[in-house]
C-alpha positions as CSV (number, residue, x, y, z in Angstrom):
1,T,94.3,103.2,73.7
2,R,92.9,106.6,73.2
3,K,89.3,106.8,72.1
4,P,88.1,109.5,69.6
5,K,86.7,112.4,71.5
6,E,83.7,112.8,69.1
7,R,82.6,109.2,69.8
8,L,82.9,109.1,73.6
9,A,79.2,109.9,74.3
10,E,78.1,107.2,71.8
11,M,80.5,104.7,73.3
12,F,79.5,105.5,76.9
13,K,75.8,105.0,76.0
14,G,76.6,101.7,74.3
15,R,78.4,100.4,77.3
16,M,75.6,101.5,79.7
17,A,72.9,99.8,77.5
18,A,73.7,96.4,79.0
19,F,72.8,97.5,82.5
20,E,69.3,97.4,83.8
21,A,69.7,99.9,86.7
22,P,67.3,102.8,86.1
23,E,69.8,105.3,87.4
24,L,72.4,104.3,84.9
25,I,70.0,104.4,82.0
26,E,68.8,107.8,83.1
27,A,72.4,109.0,83.4
28,A,73.3,107.6,80.0
29,N,70.3,109.3,78.4
30,C,71.5,112.7,79.7
31,I,74.8,112.3,77.8
32,G,75.0,114.1,74.5
33,P,77.7,115.0,71.9
34,D,78.6,118.1,73.8
35,S,78.9,116.5,77.2
36,Q,82.2,116.6,79.0
37,I,83.4,113.0,79.3
38,S,86.7,112.3,81.0
39,Y,88.3,109.2,79.6
40,R,91.9,108.3,80.0
41,P,94.0,105.3,80.9
42,F,95.5,104.8,84.4
43,D,98.9,106.3,84.9
44,T,100.8,104.3,87.5
45,L,104.3,104.6,88.6
46,L,106.7,103.1,91.1
47,L,110.1,104.6,91.0
48,P,113.0,102.3,91.9
49,D,114.9,102.9,95.2
50,P,116.1,105.5,96.0
51,W,113.5,108.3,95.6
52,Y,116.1,110.9,96.4
53,K,119.3,112.4,95.1
54,G,121.4,114.7,97.2
55,R,119.0,116.6,99.4
56,V,116.0,116.3,97.0
57,V,113.4,113.6,97.7
58,L,110.2,112.7,95.9
59,I,107.2,111.5,97.9
60,G,103.6,110.6,97.1
61,D,102.5,110.4,93.5
62,A,105.8,111.8,92.3
63,A,107.5,108.5,93.6
64,H,104.6,106.1,93.5
65,S,101.3,106.8,91.8
66,L,98.9,103.9,92.4
67,S,95.9,102.6,90.6
68,P,92.7,103.6,92.5
69,Q,91.5,100.2,93.5
70,L,92.6,100.5,97.2
71,T,91.9,104.2,97.3
72,S,95.2,104.6,99.2
73,G,97.2,107.1,97.1
74,G,96.5,110.1,99.3
75,G,97.1,108.2,102.5
76,M,100.4,106.8,101.2
77,A,101.5,110.3,100.4
78,I,100.7,111.5,103.9
79,E,102.5,108.5,105.3
80,D,105.6,109.5,103.2
81,A,105.5,113.0,104.7
82,V,105.1,111.7,108.3
83,V,108.0,109.2,107.9
84,L,110.2,111.7,106.2
85,A,109.6,114.2,109.0
86,E,110.3,111.6,111.7
87,E,113.5,110.5,110.0
88,I,114.8,114.1,109.5
89,A,114.0,114.9,113.1
90,A,115.9,111.8,114.3
91,A,119.0,112.0,112.1
92,S,122.0,114.1,112.4
93,D,122.6,114.0,108.6
94,V,120.2,114.4,105.7
95,R,121.8,111.5,103.8
96,D,121.2,109.2,106.8
97,A,117.6,110.5,107.1
98,L,116.8,109.8,103.5
99,A,118.3,106.4,103.6
100,S,116.2,105.6,106.7
101,F,113.2,107.0,105.0
102,M,113.7,104.6,102.0
103,R,114.2,101.6,104.3
104,R,110.9,102.3,106.0
105,R,108.9,103.1,102.9
106,I,110.0,100.9,99.9
107,E,108.7,97.6,101.0
108,R,105.3,98.9,102.2
109,V,104.7,101.1,99.2
110,S,105.8,98.3,96.8
111,A,103.4,95.9,98.4
112,I,100.5,98.3,98.1
113,Y,101.4,99.2,94.6
114,Q,101.6,95.6,93.5
115,T,98.4,94.6,95.3
116,S,96.5,97.5,93.8
117,M,97.8,96.7,90.3
118,N,96.8,93.1,90.7
119,I,93.3,94.1,91.6
120,C,93.2,96.4,88.6
121,L,94.5,93.7,86.2
122,N,91.9,91.2,87.6
123,E,89.1,93.7,86.9
124,Q,90.2,94.1,83.3
125,T,89.9,90.5,82.4
126,P,86.8,89.4,80.5
127,A,85.6,87.3,83.5
128,P,87.1,88.8,86.7
129,D,87.8,86.3,89.5
130,D,85.7,87.5,92.4
131,D,87.5,85.2,94.9
132,Q,90.8,86.6,93.8
133,A,89.5,90.1,94.0
134,L,88.3,89.6,97.5
135,A,91.6,88.0,98.6
136,L,93.5,90.9,97.1
137,L,91.4,93.5,98.8
138,Q,91.8,91.7,102.1
139,Q,95.6,91.6,101.5
140,G,95.7,95.3,100.7
141,H,93.6,96.3,103.7
142,K,95.8,94.2,105.9
143,I,98.9,96.0,104.7
144,L,97.3,99.4,105.0
145,A,96.1,98.6,108.5
146,A,99.6,97.7,109.7
147,P,101.7,100.4,111.4
148,F,104.1,102.3,109.2
């Protein structure tokens, strides 16, 4: 839900009051009613297969914007570009290249999307499960470390 802009500073200070870290207390004390506070919900997206129509293809955040938990969004976009270039170079037809691109990308991107989303959802619970969070991080890093 959206929060009232005029209350963001007060709400931020209230949330920081529970922490005992001097750096956080000092940062919270520097916030005033005219401070710029960026607050918005996560926008995530995983388009269904295919990410192309005709000769137009979407890659990166246009096809799959991820939650930030695995910090992999930019890397996944670069992977998309590399795989797309490889498939275009290897194919004799754009349609075949795009179909091959999707075969190579959809499973990996879907797995990273779901793992990142599961970490995000775990973090939003009143009592996050640290063991689950660690297992999900390990799972995500294993997927990211695999060849694409």
